C-alpha positions in Angstrom: 55.0 -61.4 -16.3 58.6 -61.0 -17.4 60.6 -57.8 -16.9 60.1 -56.6 -20.2 56.2 -56.9 -20.1 56.3 -55.5 -16.6 58.2 -52.5 -18.0 55.8 -52.1 -20.8 53.0 -52.4 -18.4 54.3 -49.6 -16.2 55.0 -47.2 -19.3 51.5 -47.7 -20.7 49.9 -47.2 -17.2 51.8 -44.0 -16.6 51.1 -42.8 -20.1 47.5 -43.4 -19.6 47.1 -41.8 -16.2 49.1 -38.8 -17.4 47.3 -38.2 -20.5 44.1 -38.7 -18.7 44.9 -36.3 -16.0 46.3 -33.7 -18.4 43.2 -33.7 -20.7 40.8 -33.3 -17.7 42.9 -30.5 -16.4 42.7 -28.8 -19.8 38.9 -29.5 -20.1 38.5 -28.0 -16.6 40.5 -24.8 -17.7 39.1 -24.3 -21.2 35.4 -25.4 -20.9 34.5 -24.3 -17.4 31.3 -22.0 -17.7 31.1 -22.4 -21.3 28.1 -23.9 -23.4 28.9 -27.1 -25.3 31.3 -26.6 -28.2 30.4 -28.5 -31.2 32.4 -29.6 -34.3 31.2 -31.3 -37.5 27.6 -30.9 -37.3 27.7 -32.2 -33.6 29.7 -35.3 -34.4 32.3 -34.1 -31.7 31.1 -32.1 -28.7 33.2 -30.9 -25.8 31.1 -30.3 -22.7 32.5 -30.2 -19.0 30.3 -32.3 -16.8 31.2 -33.7 -13.4 30.1 -37.4 -13.2 29.3 -38.7 -9.7 28.5 -42.1 -11.0 30.5 -44.7 -12.9 30.4 -45.6 -16.7 27.4 -43.9 -18.3 26.7 -42.3 -14.9 25.7 -45.6 -13.4 25.3 -45.3 -9.7 24.9 -41.5 -9.6 21.6 -41.7 -7.9 23.0 -43.8 -5.0 23.6 -42.1 -1.7 26.7 -40.1 -1.4 28.2 -42.4 1.2 27.5 -45.5 -0.8 29.1 -44.2 -3.9 32.2 -43.0 -2.0 32.4 -46.3 -0.4 32.3 -48.1 -3.7 34.0 -45.7 -6.1 36.7 -44.6 -3.7 37.3 -47.5 -1.5 36.3 -50.5 -3.5 37.5 -49.7 -7.0 41.3 -49.9 -6.1 40.7 -53.4 -4.5 38.9 -54.4 -7.6 41.8 -53.2 -9.8 44.3 -55.0 -7.7 42.2 -58.3 -7.8 41.8 -57.7 -11.6 45.6 -57.7 -12.1 46.3 -60.6 -9.8 43.5 -62.5 -11.8 44.8 -61.7 -15.2 48.4 -62.5 -14.3 47.5 -65.8 -12.9 44.9 -66.7 -15.8 47.8 -67.3 -18.2 47.3 -64.4 -20.3 50.9 -63.5 -21.1 52.8 -61.3 -23.6 52.8 -57.6 -24.7 49.1 -57.5 -25.6 48.2 -58.7 -22.2 50.5 -56.1 -20.6 49.1 -53.3 -22.7 45.6 -54.5 -22.2 46.0 -54.6 -18.4 47.8 -51.3 -18.1 45.0 -49.5 -20.1 42.4 -51.1 -17.7 44.1 -50.2 -14.6 45.4 -46.9 -15.9 41.8 -46.0 -16.8 40.5 -47.0 -13.5 43.2 -45.2 -11.7 42.8 -42.0 -13.6 39.2 -41.8 -12.8 39.9 -42.9 -9.2 42.4 -40.0 -8.8 39.6 -37.6 -9.8 37.1 -39.0 -7.2 39.8 -38.6 -4.6 40.7 -35.0 -5.5 37.4 -33.8 -6.6 35.1 -35.0 -3.9 33.8 -38.2 -5.6 33.3 -36.5 -9.2 34.9 -37.6 -12.4 35.5 -35.0 -15.1 33.9 -35.9 -18.4 34.1 -33.8 -21.4 33.7 -35.5 -24.9 30.7 -36.8 -26.6 30.5 -38.3 -30.1 27.6 -38.7 -32.2 26.0 -38.9 -35.8 22.5 -37.5 -36.1 20.4 -38.8 -33.2 22.9 -41.5 -32.3 25.5 -40.4 -29.7 27.7 -41.7 -26.9 27.4 -40.5 -23.4 29.9 -38.0 -22.2 33.4 -39.5 -21.5 37.1 -38.8 -20.8 40.4 -40.4 -21.8 40.3 -42.9 -18.8 37.0 -44.3 -20.1 38.6 -44.8 -23.6 41.5 -46.5 -22.0 39.3 -49.0 -20.1 37.2 -49.8 -23.1 40.3 -50.2 -25.3 41.9 -52.5 -22.7 38.8 -54.6 -22.3 38.6 -54.8 -25.9 42.1 -56.2 -26.3 41.5 -58.7 -23.6 38.3 -60.0 -25.2 40.2 -60.2 -28.6 42.9 -62.2 -26.8 40.5 -64.5 -25.1 38.5 -65.0 -28.3 41.6 -65.9 -30.6 43.3 -68.1 -27.8 42.7 -71.6 -28.9 40.9 -73.8 -26.4 41.9 -77.3 -25.7 39.1 -79.6 -27.1 37.2 -81.4 -24.4 37.9 -85.1 -24.4 34.6 -86.9 -23.7 34.8 -90.5 -22.8 38.4 -90.9 -22.9 40.2 -92.4 -20.0 43.8 -91.3 -19.4 
């Protein structure tokens, strides 16, 4: 990663973590003790929830010690391995720097919550139309999903070298 892309990575990472932490702080201040607040016929709902699990509350039923071990101690290692792997994979350019920053920034934002708030992440937004709705999420979750989507798009559009079967060099 060149200096310009490294700087872009750092700016997007810091903006991602900052926006996530500010939005969660506002949610804790403004939504604490209130029933869900619904807009546009429940298309957007703000509801303060502490999530001890991962994405879509996966892992919330694990014993507290196992959750702590995984989410507090293992996630930073996974984020570091992800960074090293993606940089070594050959993905280069601004899109890769942005995608990586969103993935790491989202993971770091939720990790900060877990460390500060006893293993619990602050979630506060739900979207839906009629009976179809998302789980409750936060800005960090959106960043992770956006980063993953950008990486998938990059991998999909990257031309692959055709396999040469039966050709001797």
